[in-house]
Each structure stands twice: as structure tokens, then as C-alpha cells.
mmCIF file of the N, C-alpha and C atoms, coordinates in Angstrom:
data_MODEL
# 
_entry.id   MODEL 
# 
loop_
_atom_site.group_PDB 
_atom_site.id 
_atom_site.type_symbol 
_atom_site.label_atom_id 
_atom_site.label_alt_id 
_atom_site.label_comp_id 
_atom_site.label_asym_id 
_atom_site.label_entity_id 
_atom_site.label_seq_id 
_atom_site.pdbx_PDB_ins_code 
_atom_site.Cartn_x 
_atom_site.Cartn_y 
_atom_site.Cartn_z 
_atom_site.occupancy 
_atom_site.B_iso_or_equiv 
_atom_site.pdbx_formal_charge 
_atom_site.auth_seq_id 
_atom_site.auth_comp_id 
_atom_site.auth_asym_id 
_atom_site.auth_atom_id 
_atom_site.pdbx_PDB_model_num 
ATOM 1   N N  . MET A 1 1  ? -14.317 10.396 -34.133 1.00 0.00 ? 1  MET A N  1 
ATOM 2   C CA . MET A 1 1  ? -13.566 11.098 -33.155 1.00 0.00 ? 1  MET A CA 1 
ATOM 3   C C  . MET A 1 1  ? -14.593 11.130 -31.613 1.00 0.00 ? 1  MET A C  1 
ATOM 4   N N  . GLY A 1 2  ? -15.210 10.975 -31.462 1.00 0.00 ? 2  GLY A N  1 
ATOM 5   C CA . GLY A 1 2  ? -15.908 11.720 -30.482 1.00 0.00 ? 2  GLY A CA 1 
ATOM 6   C C  . GLY A 1 2  ? -16.385 10.189 -29.617 1.00 0.00 ? 2  GLY A C  1 
ATOM 7   N N  . ARG A 1 3  ? -16.289 8.897  -30.310 1.00 0.00 ? 3  ARG A N  1 
ATOM 8   C CA . ARG A 1 3  ? -16.413 7.606  -29.524 1.00 0.00 ? 3  ARG A CA 1 
ATOM 9   C C  . ARG A 1 3  ? -15.342 7.469  -29.088 1.00 0.00 ? 3  ARG A C  1 
ATOM 10  N N  . LEU A 1 4  ? -14.383 8.001  -29.458 1.00 0.00 ? 4  LEU A N  1 
ATOM 11  C CA . LEU A 1 4  ? -13.126 7.768  -28.528 1.00 0.00 ? 4  LEU A CA 1 
ATOM 12  C C  . LEU A 1 4  ? -12.767 9.339  -27.588 1.00 0.00 ? 4  LEU A C  1 
ATOM 13  N N  . ILE A 1 5  ? -12.921 9.618  -27.788 1.00 0.00 ? 5  ILE A N  1 
ATOM 14  C CA . ILE A 1 5  ? -13.321 10.694 -26.282 1.00 0.00 ? 5  ILE A CA 1 
ATOM 15  C C  . ILE A 1 5  ? -13.924 9.798  -25.707 1.00 0.00 ? 5  ILE A C  1 
ATOM 16  N N  . LYS A 1 6  ? -15.088 9.173  -25.573 1.00 0.00 ? 6  LYS A N  1 
ATOM 17  C CA . LYS A 1 6  ? -16.279 8.851  -24.802 1.00 0.00 ? 6  LYS A CA 1 
ATOM 18  C C  . LYS A 1 6  ? -15.814 7.547  -24.419 1.00 0.00 ? 6  LYS A C  1 
ATOM 19  N N  . PHE A 1 7  ? -14.874 6.887  -24.938 1.00 0.00 ? 7  PHE A N  1 
ATOM 20  C CA . PHE A 1 7  ? -14.257 6.071  -24.493 1.00 0.00 ? 7  PHE A CA 1 
ATOM 21  C C  . PHE A 1 7  ? -12.974 5.928  -23.319 1.00 0.00 ? 7  PHE A C  1 
ATOM 22  N N  . LEU A 1 8  ? -11.854 6.943  -24.134 1.00 0.00 ? 8  LEU A N  1 
ATOM 23  C CA . LEU A 1 8  ? -10.852 7.244  -22.929 1.00 0.00 ? 8  LEU A CA 1 
ATOM 24  C C  . LEU A 1 8  ? -11.734 7.644  -21.335 1.00 0.00 ? 8  LEU A C  1 
ATOM 25  N N  . PHE A 1 9  ? -12.923 8.287  -21.929 1.00 0.00 ? 9  PHE A N  1 
ATOM 26  C CA . PHE A 1 9  ? -13.260 9.509  -20.809 1.00 0.00 ? 9  PHE A CA 1 
ATOM 27  C C  . PHE A 1 9  ? -13.836 8.227  -19.575 1.00 0.00 ? 9  PHE A C  1 
ATOM 28  N N  . ILE A 1 10 ? -14.572 7.463  -20.300 1.00 0.00 ? 10 ILE A N  1 
ATOM 29  C CA . ILE A 1 10 ? -15.246 5.729  -19.810 1.00 0.00 ? 10 ILE A CA 1 
ATOM 30  C C  . ILE A 1 10 ? -13.870 5.573  -19.220 1.00 0.00 ? 10 ILE A C  1 
ATOM 31  N N  . LEU A 1 11 ? -12.973 5.079  -19.498 1.00 0.00 ? 11 LEU A N  1 
ATOM 32  C CA . LEU A 1 11 ? -11.683 4.578  -19.123 1.00 0.00 ? 11 LEU A CA 1 
ATOM 33  C C  . LEU A 1 11 ? -10.987 5.379  -17.696 1.00 0.00 ? 11 LEU A C  1 
ATOM 34  N N  . VAL A 1 12 ? -11.003 6.311  -18.081 1.00 0.00 ? 12 VAL A N  1 
ATOM 35  C CA . VAL A 1 12 ? -10.769 7.227  -16.488 1.00 0.00 ? 12 VAL A CA 1 
ATOM 36  C C  . VAL A 1 12 ? -11.469 7.180  -15.644 1.00 0.00 ? 12 VAL A C  1 
ATOM 37  N N  . ILE A 1 13 ? -12.804 7.152  -15.824 1.00 0.00 ? 13 ILE A N  1 
ATOM 38  C CA . ILE A 1 13 ? -13.815 7.167  -15.239 1.00 0.00 ? 13 ILE A CA 1 
ATOM 39  C C  . ILE A 1 13 ? -13.590 5.662  -14.350 1.00 0.00 ? 13 ILE A C  1 
ATOM 40  N N  . LEU A 1 14 ? -13.374 4.710  -14.754 1.00 0.00 ? 14 LEU A N  1 
ATOM 41  C CA . LEU A 1 14 ? -13.146 3.107  -14.636 1.00 0.00 ? 14 LEU A CA 1 
ATOM 42  C C  . LEU A 1 14 ? -12.246 3.185  -14.047 1.00 0.00 ? 14 LEU A C  1 
ATOM 43  N N  . GLY A 1 15 ? -10.762 3.833  -14.030 1.00 0.00 ? 15 GLY A N  1 
ATOM 44  C CA . GLY A 1 15 ? -9.364  3.221  -13.634 1.00 0.00 ? 15 GLY A CA 1 
ATOM 45  C C  . GLY A 1 15 ? -9.710  4.531  -12.043 1.00 0.00 ? 15 GLY A C  1 
ATOM 46  N N  . LEU A 1 16 ? -10.715 5.532  -11.764 1.00 0.00 ? 16 LEU A N  1 
ATOM 47  C CA . LEU A 1 16 ? -10.473 6.324  -10.310 1.00 0.00 ? 16 LEU A CA 1 
ATOM 48  C C  . LEU A 1 16 ? -11.234 5.655  -9.921  1.00 0.00 ? 16 LEU A C  1 
ATOM 49  N N  . ILE A 1 17 ? -12.653 4.933  -10.126 1.00 0.00 ? 17 ILE A N  1 
ATOM 50  C CA . ILE A 1 17 ? -12.794 3.814  -9.219  1.00 0.00 ? 17 ILE A CA 1 
ATOM 51  C C  . ILE A 1 17 ? -12.445 3.324  -8.755  1.00 0.00 ? 17 ILE A C  1 
ATOM 52  N N  . ALA A 1 18 ? -11.251 2.411  -9.422  1.00 0.00 ? 18 ALA A N  1 
ATOM 53  C CA . ALA A 1 18 ? -10.944 1.380  -9.383  1.00 0.00 ? 18 ALA A CA 1 
ATOM 54  C C  . ALA A 1 18 ? -9.440  1.927  -8.265  1.00 0.00 ? 18 ALA A C  1 
ATOM 55  N N  . LEU A 1 19 ? -9.125  2.697  -8.511  1.00 0.00 ? 19 LEU A N  1 
ATOM 56  C CA . LEU A 1 19 ? -8.008  3.777  -7.741  1.00 0.00 ? 19 LEU A CA 1 
ATOM 57  C C  . LEU A 1 19 ? -8.707  3.693  -6.101  1.00 0.00 ? 19 LEU A C  1 
ATOM 58  N N  . ALA A 1 20 ? -9.760  4.546  -5.856  1.00 0.00 ? 20 ALA A N  1 
ATOM 59  C CA . ALA A 1 20 ? -10.898 4.653  -4.899  1.00 0.00 ? 20 ALA A CA 1 
ATOM 60  C C  . ALA A 1 20 ? -10.815 2.761  -4.224  1.00 0.00 ? 20 ALA A C  1 
ATOM 61  N N  . GLY A 1 21 ? -10.949 2.388  -4.727  1.00 0.00 ? 21 GLY A N  1 
ATOM 62  C CA . GLY A 1 21 ? -11.900 0.772  -4.256  1.00 0.00 ? 21 GLY A CA 1 
ATOM 63  C C  . GLY A 1 21 ? -10.379 0.298  -3.910  1.00 0.00 ? 21 GLY A C  1 
ATOM 64  N N  . TYR A 1 22 ? -9.102  0.037  -4.251  1.00 0.00 ? 22 TYR A N  1 
ATOM 65  C CA . TYR A 1 22 ? -7.604  -0.426 -4.110  1.00 0.00 ? 22 TYR A CA 1 
ATOM 66  C C  . TYR A 1 22 ? -7.865  1.007  -2.412  1.00 0.00 ? 22 TYR A C  1 
ATOM 67  N N  . ALA A 1 23 ? -7.870  1.939  -2.173  1.00 0.00 ? 23 ALA A N  1 
ATOM 68  C CA . ALA A 1 23 ? -7.217  2.829  -1.176  1.00 0.00 ? 23 ALA A CA 1 
ATOM 69  C C  . ALA A 1 23 ? -8.254  2.111  -0.196  1.00 0.00 ? 23 ALA A C  1 
ATOM 70  N N  . TYR A 1 24 ? -9.452  2.314  -0.257  1.00 0.00 ? 24 TYR A N  1 
ATOM 71  C CA . TYR A 1 24 ? -10.009 1.830  0.571   1.00 0.00 ? 24 TYR A CA 1 
ATOM 72  C C  . TYR A 1 24 ? -10.103 0.306  1.158   1.00 0.00 ? 24 TYR A C  1 
ATOM 73  N N  . LEU A 1 25 ? -9.569  -1.197 0.133   1.00 0.00 ? 25 LEU A N  1 
ATOM 74  C CA . LEU A 1 25 ? -10.349 -2.283 0.401   1.00 0.00 ? 25 LEU A CA 1 
ATOM 75  C C  . LEU A 1 25 ? -8.656  -2.741 0.192   1.00 0.00 ? 25 LEU A C  1 
ATOM 76  N N  . GLY A 1 26 ? -7.708  -2.337 0.022   1.00 0.00 ? 26 GLY A N  1 
ATOM 77  C CA . GLY A 1 26 ? -6.462  -3.262 -0.281  1.00 0.00 ? 26 GLY A CA 1 
ATOM 78  C C  . GLY A 1 26 ? -5.888  -3.251 1.506   1.00 0.00 ? 26 GLY A C  1 
ATOM 79  N N  . ASP A 1 27 ? -4.673  -3.978 1.416   1.00 0.00 ? 27 ASP A N  1 
ATOM 80  C CA . ASP A 1 27 ? -4.193  -4.245 2.861   1.00 0.00 ? 27 ASP A CA 1 
ATOM 81  C C  . ASP A 1 27 ? -2.868  -3.543 2.484   1.00 0.00 ? 27 ASP A C  1 
ATOM 82  N N  . ILE A 1 28 ? -2.803  -2.128 3.020   1.00 0.00 ? 28 ILE A N  1 
ATOM 83  C CA . ILE A 1 28 ? -1.593  -0.957 2.844   1.00 0.00 ? 28 ILE A CA 1 
ATOM 84  C C  . ILE A 1 28 ? -1.031  -1.735 4.637   1.00 0.00 ? 28 ILE A C  1 
ATOM 85  N N  . SER A 1 29 ? -1.247  -2.023 5.586   1.00 0.00 ? 29 SER A N  1 
ATOM 86  C CA . SER A 1 29 ? -0.781  -2.137 6.714   1.00 0.00 ? 29 SER A CA 1 
ATOM 87  C C  . SER A 1 29 ? -0.109  -2.330 7.023   1.00 0.00 ? 29 SER A C  1 
ATOM 88  N N  . THR A 1 30 ? 1.085   -1.603 7.534   1.00 0.00 ? 30 THR A N  1 
ATOM 89  C CA . THR A 1 30 ? 2.253   -2.467 7.788   1.00 0.00 ? 30 THR A CA 1 
ATOM 90  C C  . THR A 1 30 ? 2.696   -3.006 8.856   1.00 0.00 ? 30 THR A C  1 
ATOM 91  N N  . PRO A 1 31 ? 3.465   -3.944 9.055   1.00 0.00 ? 31 PRO A N  1 
ATOM 92  C CA . PRO A 1 31 ? 3.379   -4.930 9.809   1.00 0.00 ? 31 PRO A CA 1 
ATOM 93  C C  . PRO A 1 31 ? 4.455   -5.041 11.229  1.00 0.00 ? 31 PRO A C  1 
ATOM 94  N N  . THR A 1 32 ? 3.563   -5.243 11.586  1.00 0.00 ? 32 THR A N  1 
ATOM 95  C CA . THR A 1 32 ? 4.005   -4.881 13.558  1.00 0.00 ? 32 THR A CA 1 
ATOM 96  C C  . THR A 1 32 ? 4.900   -5.677 13.935  1.00 0.00 ? 32 THR A C  1 
ATOM 97  N N  . SER A 1 33 ? 6.086   -4.922 14.823  1.00 0.00 ? 33 SER A N  1 
ATOM 98  C CA . SER A 1 33 ? 6.657   -5.866 15.904  1.00 0.00 ? 33 SER A CA 1 
ATOM 99  C C  . SER A 1 33 ? 7.243   -5.041 17.126  1.00 0.00 ? 33 SER A C  1 
ATOM 100 N N  . ASP A 1 34 ? 7.575   -6.240 18.181  1.00 0.00 ? 34 ASP A N  1 
ATOM 101 C CA . ASP A 1 34 ? 8.117   -5.632 19.156  1.00 0.00 ? 34 ASP A CA 1 
ATOM 102 C C  . ASP A 1 34 ? 9.579   -4.421 19.032  1.00 0.00 ? 34 ASP A C  1 
ATOM 103 N N  . ILE A 1 35 ? 10.165  -3.877 19.441  1.00 0.00 ? 35 ILE A N  1 
ATOM 104 C CA . ILE A 1 35 ? 11.155  -4.055 19.981  1.00 0.00 ? 35 ILE A CA 1 
ATOM 105 C C  . ILE A 1 35 ? 11.516  -3.188 21.146  1.00 0.00 ? 35 ILE A C  1 
ATOM 106 N N  . ILE A 1 36 ? 12.364  -4.185 21.031  1.00 0.00 ? 36 ILE A N  1 
ATOM 107 C CA . ILE A 1 36 ? 13.036  -3.976 23.040  1.00 0.00 ? 36 ILE A CA 1 
ATOM 108 C C  . ILE A 1 36 ? 14.713  -3.575 23.337  1.00 0.00 ? 36 ILE A C  1 
ATOM 109 N N  . GLN A 1 37 ? 14.403  -2.076 23.679  1.00 0.00 ? 37 GLN A N  1 
ATOM 110 C CA . GLN A 1 37 ? 16.192  -1.524 24.106  1.00 0.00 ? 37 GLN A CA 1 
ATOM 111 C C  . GLN A 1 37 ? 15.819  -1.283 24.950  1.00 0.00 ? 37 GLN A C  1 
ATOM 112 N N  . PRO A 1 38 ? 17.090  -1.636 25.684  1.00 0.00 ? 38 PRO A N  1 
ATOM 113 C CA . PRO A 1 38 ? 17.409  -1.064 27.033  1.00 0.00 ? 38 PRO A CA 1 
ATOM 114 C C  . PRO A 1 38 ? 18.204  0.875  27.293  1.00 0.00 ? 38 PRO A C  1 
ATOM 115 N N  . VAL A 1 39 ? 17.363  1.247  28.052  1.00 0.00 ? 39 VAL A N  1 
ATOM 116 C CA . VAL A 1 39 ? 17.504  2.784  27.949  1.00 0.00 ? 39 VAL A CA 1 
ATOM 117 C C  . VAL A 1 39 ? 18.592  2.865  29.436  1.00 0.00 ? 39 VAL A C  1 
ATOM 118 N N  . ILE A 1 40 ? 19.441  3.308  28.798  1.00 0.00 ? 40 ILE A N  1 
ATOM 119 C CA . ILE A 1 40 ? 20.715  3.671  29.890  1.00 0.00 ? 40 ILE A CA 1 
ATOM 120 C C  . ILE A 1 40 ? 20.545  5.474  30.238  1.00 0.00 ? 40 ILE A C  1 
ATOM 121 N N  . PRO A 1 41 ? 19.995  5.357  31.455  1.00 0.00 ? 41 PRO A N  1 
ATOM 122 C CA . PRO A 1 41 ? 20.082  6.631  31.803  1.00 0.00 ? 41 PRO A CA 1 
ATOM 123 C C  . PRO A 1 41 ? 21.792  7.517  31.731  1.00 0.00 ? 41 PRO A C  1 
ATOM 124 N N  . ASN A 1 42 ? 21.375  8.355  31.748  1.00 0.00 ? 42 ASN A N  1 
ATOM 125 C CA . ASN A 1 42 ? 23.124  9.757  31.906  1.00 0.00 ? 42 ASN A CA 1 
ATOM 126 C C  . ASN A 1 42 ? 23.270  9.843  33.574  1.00 0.00 ? 42 ASN A C  1 
ATOM 127 N N  . GLU A 1 43 ? 23.886  9.708  33.881  1.00 0.00 ? 43 GLU A N  1 
ATOM 128 C CA . GLU A 1 43 ? 24.609  9.567  35.468  1.00 0.00 ? 43 GLU A CA 1 
ATOM 129 C C  . GLU A 1 43 ? 25.360  10.888 35.576  1.00 0.00 ? 43 GLU A C  1 
ATOM 130 N N  . THR A 1 44 ? 25.047  12.277 35.464  1.00 0.00 ? 44 THR A N  1 
ATOM 131 C CA . THR A 1 44 ? 26.048  13.127 35.469  1.00 0.00 ? 44 THR A CA 1 
ATOM 132 C C  . THR A 1 44 ? 25.933  14.024 36.802  1.00 0.00 ? 44 THR A C  1 
# 
């Protein structure tokens, strides 16, 4: 039973390290594009 708990603990630690590595190194930037929209002023 102790070996199972130790295995699960190591698995959780490795998962957290992998998540942190993905957060820092993963390409999660959004693609950029130009938006051109005419502005019509209100003439009151």
C-alpha cells in the first residue's frame, strides 16, 4: 500500500512539473491581424 501512495505522489509531482513547463514554454499566443474599420463621427 505504501508503494502505491509513493507512486501516486511521484506521478502528481511529475504532472505538476509538466504543467509548469507547458505554461512557460507552450506557444499559447494569439494570432494577430490588422482590423481596419472606418470611423463615422456623429454630426449633431
